[in-house]
N, C-alpha and C positions, 0 to 999 in steps of 0.2 A: 505493499501500500503506499502512496505517495506521501511526503510528507503534509500536504494539502487536505487529504485524503484522511488523513489518522489525525489532524486538525478539526475537522468537521465531525467525526466521531466524537473526541473526547470533549471537544467546547458544549456540544448538543447535548451530550449525558452529562455532564455538568450542570447545564441550564436545568435540565430537566429533574436531576438531583435536587436542585434548590430551587424548584419555581412554587412560588405560591400562588399564582391564580389558576394554572392547570394543571390537572392530575390527571395520569392514565390508570382506564379500569382495565387493569390484566384481567381479570377473570373474564370481561366482555370479549377483551380481545382474543385470548386463549378460543372462546367460543366462535370467534369469527374465523380463526385458523383452522380449526377443526371443521367447520362447514363451507368453507370457502373452496372453489375450484380456482387453485393456481397452477392447474397443468396445461390448461388454455386460455393463455393469457394473448390479448390482442395489443398489438402494437399500434399508439395513435394514430401513425401515418398509414397505415396497413388501409385503408380506405380509399388512399390516393385521392385526397381532395384537390378538386380542380384539375387534377391531370398532372399534378406535381410528379410523380414518379413514370411518367410517361417523358421527361424532359431526357436529353441527354446527361449521362451520370455526373459528367464534368460540370455541367448547369447544376444541376440538384444541389450539390455539393456549396458553390458559389453561393446559389438561393439560399441555403440554409443559413450562411452568414450575414446576409442582409434580414433575414425573418429574425434570428435570434438576438440580432443588433438593434431593433428596434418595433419587434410584434410580437414579444410574449410575456409582455408586463400591462397590469392595471389599467384596465377598460371600465372599470365601473364609474357610475355618475347617476345623477340624476336631471333630465332622462339619460339613460344609457347611450353612449354613441354608438351606430347603426349605419350602413348603407341600404341605399334600395340597388336592386338588381334589376336586367333587362325586364323582368318578367312581372315587376312591381314587387315583388317577396323584399324582405327584409333579412339583412344577415348583420349580426354585431361579434364582438369580441375578436380573441384571436382568429378564428376563421374568417371574419371580413378583412382585417388588415392581411391575411394571408392572399385572398383572393387579389386585392389590390396590389399586392407584391408580386403575384405570378402575373398577371394579365398583362405588367408594367415590364417585367423581366424578359416575356414570352415576346414582348413588342421589339425588343432590342434597345430597349431606352436605359440609359444608365443612370446611376443614384447620386452621380456629383450634382447636386444640384442649390439654387437658390433658398432660402427659407422659405419664401413666398411659393415658389414650385412645388417645395414639398409640403404646404398646408395645402396647398390645391388638390396633389395627388391623395392627401388624406381625408378629404371633404367628407362631412356626413351629414346627418340631422343636428349634430351641434359639434364643437371643435374635442377634436381627440385628448384625454387626458394625458398630460404630460408632452404636450406638443413640443415645445422647445427642448426639453430633453430629449426626447427622441432627435429631433435634428442634429443636438450637439452629439450624440450618440454614432450618429449614420456620418457626421462630419470626423470623427475620429476613426470611423470604419475607414472612408476614402485616404486620410492621412497614411494610414497602416497601406492599403492597398498602393499608394503611389511610390512606397518606396520597394516593392517587391521586383523582382526580374519578371514574373508571370504572375499567376492569378493565386487565390486561397486556394482553390483546389491543387494545386502543383506545390504549394507549400506542406500541404499535409496528407499528400496522396499515400505515401509511405507508414502513416502512423497508424496502425491497427489494435493499440491498445489504449485504455480510457487514460492511463498515466500520464503516459508521454502525449498525447492530445492535449487533456486537461492542462496539465503545466505548460503547454505551449500557448494555449487560448489564452491563460489568465497572464502569464508574460506578455504577449502583445497585443492585447487589447483590455484596455485600462476599465471598459465601463462594465466588464464583467467583475470586476472585485464586489465583494459583496461579506464584508465585514463588519460588526459593532462588538458594542462593551456593554457587559453583565454583571453587575456586582464587582466592577473594576477587571473584571476576567474579558480578554478577548474572546470571540464568539464566531467562527464562520459557516457560512452557509453555501455561496456559489451554486444558487439555484440554477441563475441562467448558463454558467459555464458547462454545469452538467448538462443541461438538457442539450445545450447544442452538439456535445462530446458524444453523447447516448445518440443523438439523431443520425450523426455523420456514421457512427460506428453500425447501428441496426442497418442504415439503408445499403450501406457497403455489403453488410452480411447478406440483405434481403437482394439486390440488384447484383451486385460483383459474386455472390456465394464465398467472401472471404472471409477466411479464418480471423475472428477480431475478438477482443477481450474488454466487455464492460462491468466487469463482475465486481471491479470496486468502488464503483460510484455508487453515493449514499442514499440518492433520494432527492427531490425538489421540494424544499419549505416555500411554500407561496398561499395562497389562500383558499384554494378549491379541495386540496386533499384534505385539510384541517378540517372544512366544512363536512365534508364525507366522512372523518373520522367523529366526527361529535354527533352528527345524525344517528351512526350506528350505536353510538353511546361508548367509544371508544375512549375519547377525549372530555374529560369534564372541566367545566370552567365553575370559578367559585361564583357568589352572588355579583361582584361589583363588575366583574367581567362580562356576567352573561347579559347584566342591563346593556352593557355598551353598546356589543356585539349586537342582542337582538333589537337594539332603537337604534341601527345602525348608524351610531356614534362612532365617527372616525377615531383612531387608534393613532398615536404619534408614532412614525417608524424610528425604530430603536429604541421604543419605551420598554421597559421590563415587561407589558402582556404582551405586546406582538412577540416581542423574543422568544418567550415562553411558548407560543402557541407553534411557532415556525421549528423550534429545537427540538419539542414533543413530537409533531410530526415527523422529522428525522428518526427520533429514537423507536417510533411504533412501527416504523418500516423496516430499521435493524433488526427490531424484536423478532417481527414475522419472518424474514430471511434467517435467523438464526434457529428458530422453529422448523423451519423447514431442512434445516442441517445444509443450508445454501446452496440447494438444489438450485433454488431461484433466485435469480439476481435482484438486487434491492430495487433497480430501475423497472424491471418488470412487474416486481408488486407495485411499485410507484404507479405504472400506466395502469394496471387493474385497478387500484382505489380511483385515482382518475378519470376513468370511463365509468365506476358506479355513480360518479356524480353526473353523468350526461342523463341520468333518470333524472328528472326533474320532478318526479313523483316522490322520490325518495329524500328531495333536500327542504325536509321540514324544517330546517333552523338557517338563517341565514349566515353568510361567510364574513369574516371580518373586513372591515375595511382600514387600509393604510394607502396612501398617496407616495409611491417607491416606482422606481425604476427595477427594483433585483425580483419582481415578481407581480 
């Protein structure tokens, strides 16, 4: 395990052990593990949204860099940002921005654009949350790409393991840094860096039939997975946090409550993996839980709200 992944494991366990507002119900968790079907887990891009996986493999990898630079964090709002498709249907969240970016990418346009052009590209019913921050990230991505002799794909095409690829991404793209302080101790998450690493390796395995290793990744500390865990009775909030989350009151980024929610998310995923004797990778367990959350009838409790580029 890399130093980064070890730091994620150790620091999230520290937070979980010292949490005041969030508790893991291990009895309920064991029931979920006993009754869950972890042998037939779908990868979240298996559905090939908008023909993503039909593209040239090199283009897919280069696209994933763009998508994870601006597309996999923070869409909540009132009203929620959404776009209207040609058939007048509505699309919101990560799949809406993926649709926009795939169409832009397939048209041959590049992403080295002005702020006004960027804003127009992401135009919806309301301004997308964190528009300026997304633009800052894509500007940094373009600065990184301008230094390469070729493209992102050629930089990472021989990296088939999560440790090497994750380290490279964090070292070269500063906006994937995802760290905070809890009880004067550093805590590490790297949700987006882990997700792009996982996606690249999954796609490489799926399309190239390559031998890859993503077994060391710890999972994605976001808002959707803790929501599912809470709805399943795995995560329990104290009265104060319950009131804030259920009344849709925003939690400050890097506040103790927000850190405890994210850290316990990771600890639960790691616990499940160990209970399954490591036979199922933590990122696959991550996808299993995330996909459960796509069943809206299950989501009887709201997700916590934090304005952040990290998830």
